[in-house]
C-alpha positions as YAML, in Angstrom:
chain: A
units: angstrom
residues:
- id: 1
  name: UNK
  ca: [-9.01, -17.47, -4.52]
- id: 2
  name: UNK
  ca: [-6.34, -14.89, -5.43]
- id: 3
  name: UNK
  ca: [-8.83, -12.05, -4.99]
- id: 4
  name: UNK
  ca: [-8.97, -12.85, -1.26]
- id: 5
  name: UNK
  ca: [-5.23, -12.31, -0.94]
- id: 6
  name: UNK
  ca: [-5.56, -8.85, -2.46]
- id: 7
  name: UNK
  ca: [-8.45, -8.03, -0.15]
- id: 8
  name: UNK
  ca: [-6.49, -9.11, 2.92]
- id: 9
  name: UNK
  ca: [-3.41, -7.17, 1.84]
- id: 10
  name: UNK
  ca: [-5.54, -4.10, 1.22]
- id: 11
  name: UNK
  ca: [-7.14, -4.33, 4.66]
- id: 12
  name: UNK
  ca: [-3.75, -4.70, 6.36]
- id: 13
  name: UNK
  ca: [-2.41, -1.72, 4.40]
- id: 14
  name: UNK
  ca: [-5.44, 0.37, 5.34]
- id: 15
  name: UNK
  ca: [-5.12, -0.51, 9.03]
- id: 16
  name: UNK
  ca: [-1.40, 0.29, 8.99]
- id: 17
  name: UNK
  ca: [-1.93, 3.61, 7.23]
- id: 18
  name: UNK
  ca: [-4.67, 4.66, 9.64]
- id: 19
  name: UNK
  ca: [-2.50, 3.68, 12.63]
- id: 20
  name: UNK
  ca: [0.42, 5.74, 11.34]
- id: 21
  name: UNK
  ca: [-1.87, 8.70, 10.58]
- id: 22
  name: UNK
  ca: [-3.30, 8.57, 14.11]
- id: 23
  name: UNK
  ca: [0.12, 8.29, 15.77]
- id: 24
  name: UNK
  ca: [1.47, 11.22, 13.73]
- id: 25
  name: UNK
  ca: [-1.13, 13.48, 15.33]
- id: 26
  name: UNK
  ca: [-0.72, 12.25, 18.93]
- id: 27
  name: UNK
  ca: [1.99, 13.74, 21.14]
- id: 28
  name: UNK
  ca: [3.89, 12.01, 23.92]
- id: 29
  name: UNK
  ca: [2.02, 12.06, 27.25]
- id: 30
  name: UNK
  ca: [4.92, 13.27, 29.43]
- id: 31
  name: UNK
  ca: [7.42, 14.88, 27.03]
- id: 32
  name: UNK
  ca: [7.07, 17.49, 24.32]
- id: 33
  name: UNK
  ca: [7.82, 15.01, 21.56]
- id: 34
  name: UNK
  ca: [5.92, 12.91, 19.01]
- id: 35
  name: UNK
  ca: [4.95, 9.34, 19.84]
- id: 36
  name: UNK
  ca: [6.92, 7.96, 16.88]
- id: 37
  name: UNK
  ca: [10.69, 8.10, 17.38]
- id: 38
  name: UNK
  ca: [11.85, 8.82, 13.83]
- id: 39
  name: UNK
  ca: [15.55, 8.30, 14.56]
- id: 40
  name: UNK
  ca: [14.81, 4.84, 15.93]
- id: 41
  name: UNK
  ca: [12.58, 4.05, 12.96]
- id: 42
  name: UNK
  ca: [15.37, 5.04, 10.57]
- id: 43
  name: UNK
  ca: [17.77, 2.82, 12.52]
- id: 44
  name: UNK
  ca: [15.53, -0.25, 12.27]
- id: 45
  name: UNK
  ca: [14.39, 0.16, 8.66]
- id: 46
  name: UNK
  ca: [17.52, -1.09, 6.81]
- id: 47
  name: UNK
  ca: [17.81, -4.23, 8.96]
- id: 48
  name: UNK
  ca: [14.08, -4.84, 8.59]
- id: 49
  name: UNK
  ca: [14.34, -4.67, 4.80]
- id: 50
  name: UNK
  ca: [17.39, -6.95, 4.83]
- id: 51
  name: UNK
  ca: [15.61, -9.50, 7.00]
- id: 52
  name: UNK
  ca: [12.55, -9.47, 4.77]
- id: 53
  name: UNK
  ca: [14.71, -9.93, 1.67]
- id: 54
  name: UNK
  ca: [16.65, -12.84, 3.18]
- id: 55
  name: UNK
  ca: [13.46, -14.43, 4.50]
- id: 56
  name: UNK
  ca: [11.75, -14.27, 1.11]
- id: 57
  name: UNK
  ca: [14.79, -15.75, -0.64]
- id: 58
  name: UNK
  ca: [15.08, -18.58, 1.88]
- id: 59
  name: UNK
  ca: [11.36, -19.35, 1.71]
- id: 60
  name: UNK
  ca: [11.71, -19.84, -2.05]
- id: 61
  name: UNK
  ca: [14.77, -22.09, -1.66]
- id: 62
  name: UNK
  ca: [13.78, -24.28, 1.31]
- id: 63
  name: UNK
  ca: [10.81, -26.70, 1.41]
- id: 64
  name: UNK
  ca: [7.88, -25.89, 3.71]
- id: 65
  name: UNK
  ca: [8.64, -28.67, 6.18]
- id: 66
  name: UNK
  ca: [12.18, -27.34, 6.73]
- id: 67
  name: UNK
  ca: [10.89, -23.80, 7.26]
- id: 68
  name: UNK
  ca: [8.40, -25.14, 9.82]
- id: 69
  name: UNK
  ca: [11.15, -27.02, 11.69]
- id: 70
  name: UNK
  ca: [13.42, -23.95, 11.68]
- id: 71
  name: UNK
  ca: [10.64, -21.72, 13.01]
- id: 72
  name: UNK
  ca: [9.90, -24.22, 15.79]
- id: 73
  name: UNK
  ca: [13.61, -24.31, 16.72]
- id: 74
  name: UNK
  ca: [13.68, -20.49, 16.70]
- id: 75
  name: UNK
  ca: [10.63, -20.24, 18.97]
- id: 76
  name: UNK
  ca: [11.91, -22.86, 21.41]
- id: 77
  name: UNK
  ca: [15.32, -21.18, 21.52]
- id: 78
  name: UNK
  ca: [13.80, -17.75, 22.13]
- id: 79
  name: UNK
  ca: [11.49, -19.15, 24.79]
- id: 80
  name: UNK
  ca: [14.48, -20.23, 26.87]
- id: 81
  name: UNK
  ca: [16.19, -16.83, 26.75]
- id: 82
  name: UNK
  ca: [15.55, -14.50, 29.68]
- id: 83
  name: UNK
  ca: [14.00, -11.10, 29.03]
...
């Protein structure tokens, strides 16, 4: 069973790597700039890593039913917010 997790993770990593490789070679359609905004990516990366770290820690601490309830509350709360 654990071999399937490794296979899935490998496929996701391969798809992500090929997507990044493709987008590195493509230029913006209207401006003379790359498609990937590197300054924006560097801005998001620390908060993304912090969120992943906190999420992993909380998923170890809380039971699955509480995580499910919190995710449902999060989705319902976000659904009510205007874009």
